[in-house]
N, C-alpha and C positions, 0 to 999 in steps of 0.2 A: 852707453852706460852699461851695457851688458858685460863689457870687458871688465869693468871695475867691480861689478857685482860678484865676480868669481873670487876676488881677493878679500872682499869684506868678510868680517867675521859674522858668521850666522848666529843669530840669537838662538839660544837653546829653546827647544819647543817647551811651551808651558806644560808644567806637570800638574796633573789634576790628582789631587789626593783623594783616594777613594777608601772608604771604610771596607774592611773585609766583609764579605757577605756572611751573614749568619748561616750556620749550618741548617740545611733543610730539616724541618721538624715534620716528620710524617705523623699523620693522625694515628693514635694508638689502635692496634688491631682490636676489633670488637670481639667480645667473648661469645661463646656458644649461647649463653643465656641471653645476651643482648640480641643476637641474631634470631633466636627462637621467638623472643618477645616481639621483635619487629615483624616477624611473619605471623604473629598471632597464634603460635603453637605452644602447647604446654611443655614445660621443661623442668626436670629434676635431675640432680647429680649428687654423687657421693664426693664430698670435699676431702674428708679424711677418715681414716679408720685407725683407731688406737686400741692396742691390746695391752692389758696389764701383764708385764713380764713375770710377775710373781704368781699370778693366777690367770692362766690362759682362757678361763671361762668368762672372764670379765673384760669388757671393752666398751668403746663408744664409737658411734658412727655420726659424723657431721654431714648433714644434707643441706643443699641449697635448692631453691625452686623459684619459679616466677609466678605472677598473679594468675595467669591462665591455668596453671596446674592446680592452684588452690580453687579456682572457680569450678574446674572439672570435679575435684574431690567433693566440693559442697553439693554439686548437682548429683553426685553418686551417693550422697547420704552420709558422708563422713563427718559432717558438722552436726553435733548433737544438741548444742546450745548456742544461742546467739552470742554468748560471751566467749565462745571458743576462740582462741588465738589461731593464727596460721600454723604455729608450731604444734598446737594441740591436734589440729586436723591432720597434719602430715604425720604426726606420731601415731594417730589412730590408723591411718592408711598403712604405714610401715609395719605396725604390729600385725595387721591383717596379712600383709605380704609374707612376713616371717612365719606366721601361723600356717599359711598355705604351704610353704616350703616344708615345714615340719610334718604336716599331715601327708603330703605327697611322699616324703621320704619314709614315713611310717607305713603307708600303704604298700610301697615297693618292698619294704622289709617283710611285711606280713605275706605278700604274694610269693616271696622266695623262701619262706619258712616252711620246711618240710613237716615240722611238728604240727602245723596248723591243720593239716588234713588227718592227722592221727587222732581219732576219737576212739576212746576205749568204750566198748559196749559190753555190758554184762547181761546175761539172761539166766534166770533161775531155772535149772532143769530138774529140780526136786532132790529129795534125800540129802539136802545140805550142800549140793553141788551147784556150781554156776559155770556157765559157758562165757568165756571172755574172748572178744574178737576186736 
């Protein structure tokens, strides 16, 4: 029988219809905020900074933060009232940061101001005359 098996038509192999595999969906990358939160670390970041093109002195800064950051601010005394929202607490902190920057800049300016050390001293030396130094 082996001789005849050579001439017999072979049945085509059964085809198995397979659905195309869906593309691998990778888990979305976690954000810095999520990673910090998982580690139990405080986190705050500037999301956007907008400046009014007609008046460069005006603008807005958008911040984002996690709960640990708020807890640290509350412990540091930035919550003044039990009704304060997280945004109120962060605004109070951010205002303090800006105030410190301004004060430091002012102190540096004053330290470099040569007029600061110039004090005019006058001394009456009599007969309508004064000594100025």
